[in-house]
C-alpha positions in Angstrom: 142.1 -6.8 136.1 139.5 -4.2 138.3 137.3 -3.3 135.8 137.0 -7.4 134.9 135.8 -8.5 138.5 133.5 -5.5 138.5 132.3 -6.5 135.2 131.7 -10.0 136.6 129.7 -8.8 139.7 127.6 -6.8 137.8 126.3 -9.6 135.3 125.7 -11.7 138.4 123.8 -9.6 139.8 121.5 -8.4 136.8 122.8 -5.0 137.6 123.1 -4.4 133.6 119.8 -2.9 133.0 120.4 -0.6 135.5 123.9 0.7 134.3 122.5 0.8 130.8 119.6 3.3 131.9 122.1 5.2 134.3 124.6 5.9 131.4 121.5 6.9 128.8 120.4 9.0 131.5 124.1 10.6 132.4 124.1 11.1 128.9 121.0 12.6 127.8 121.2 15.3 131.1 124.5 16.2 130.1 124.0 16.9 126.4 120.6 18.9 127.2 122.2 20.8 129.7 125.5 21.4 127.4 123.3 22.0 124.4 120.8 24.9 125.7 121.6 28.2 125.0 124.6 27.5 122.6 125.0 28.7 118.8 123.3 25.1 117.9 120.4 26.4 119.8 120.0 29.1 118.4 120.8 28.4 115.1 117.5 26.0 115.0 115.4 28.7 116.3 116.0 31.2 114.0 116.4 29.3 110.8 112.8 27.7 112.6 111.3 30.5 112.4 112.3 31.7 108.6 112.0 27.6 107.3 109.5 24.7 108.0 110.4 23.7 111.5 109.8 20.1 111.0 112.4 20.6 108.3 114.6 22.3 110.4 114.1 19.5 113.4 114.4 16.9 111.7 118.1 18.4 110.1 118.7 19.6 113.7 118.3 16.0 115.2 120.2 14.3 112.9 123.2 16.6 112.9 122.7 15.8 116.8 122.8 12.3 115.6 125.6 12.2 113.7 127.9 13.8 115.6 126.4 11.6 119.0 127.7 8.7 117.0 131.2 10.1 115.7 131.6 10.8 119.4 131.0 7.4 120.6 132.9 5.7 117.9 135.9 7.8 118.6 135.3 7.1 122.2 135.5 3.6 121.7 138.5 3.6 119.5 140.5 5.6 122.0 139.8 3.2 124.5 140.4 0.4 122.4 143.9 1.4 121.3 144.8 3.5 124.7 146.0 2.1 128.1 143.2 3.0 130.7 145.7 4.9 132.6 146.0 7.1 129.4 142.6 7.8 128.6 142.1 8.9 132.5 144.8 11.1 132.3 143.9 12.5 128.8 140.5 13.3 130.3 141.8 14.7 133.5 143.9 17.4 131.3 140.8 17.9 128.2 138.7 18.7 131.6 141.4 21.4 133.0 141.8 22.9 129.5 138.6 23.2 128.6 137.2 24.6 132.4 140.1 26.8 132.3 139.0 28.2 128.6 135.2 28.5 130.2 136.8 30.6 133.0 138.8 32.8 131.0 135.9 33.6 128.4 133.9 34.7 131.8 136.1 36.9 133.0 136.1 38.4 129.6 132.6 38.7 128.8 131.2 42.3 130.2 128.2 43.0 132.2 125.9 42.8 128.9 127.5 39.8 127.2 126.0 36.7 127.2 123.4 35.1 125.2 122.1 38.0 123.0 125.8 38.7 121.5 125.7 34.9 120.5 122.0 35.4 118.9 123.0 38.5 116.8 126.0 36.7 115.8 124.1 34.2 114.7 121.3 36.0 113.3 124.4 38.1 111.3 125.6 35.0 110.3 122.6 33.4 108.6 121.0 36.8 107.4 124.8 36.6 105.4 124.1 33.2 103.7 120.4 34.4 102.8 122.0 37.4 101.2 124.3 35.4 98.9 121.7 32.8 98.0 119.7 35.5 97.3 121.4 39.1 96.7 117.9 40.8 95.8 117.1 40.7 99.8 116.7 43.9 101.8 118.8 44.5 104.8 117.2 44.5 107.9 117.3 48.1 109.6 
């Protein structure tokens, strides 16, 4: 009932465009901040060094768009299937679980860890994939 009242007030005051813009920029910034420096970022960068940048960029954008659509669809489905109070508590629990996992991972990192280790892991995985496709490739020193 409270949500319906807020929605009616927003529609009356023509603030709908402001809310949509706020939601757009909030999601944009959250995704940009969370995606910078992760494995997807490194994979796209390394692939762009080995393959045409436009093709790699299109593939990366397509994958991000697909994952965003799937995430949004899951959010809409859960919102319609579960009562609001359950989704609220589920989000609280998920934020706590993932936050604790990040803190645990940070504690276990040694001083030399970070993006360089992740970059090396991604490069090794891509090299392994390249060697499977073309066994004649020489291994890098």
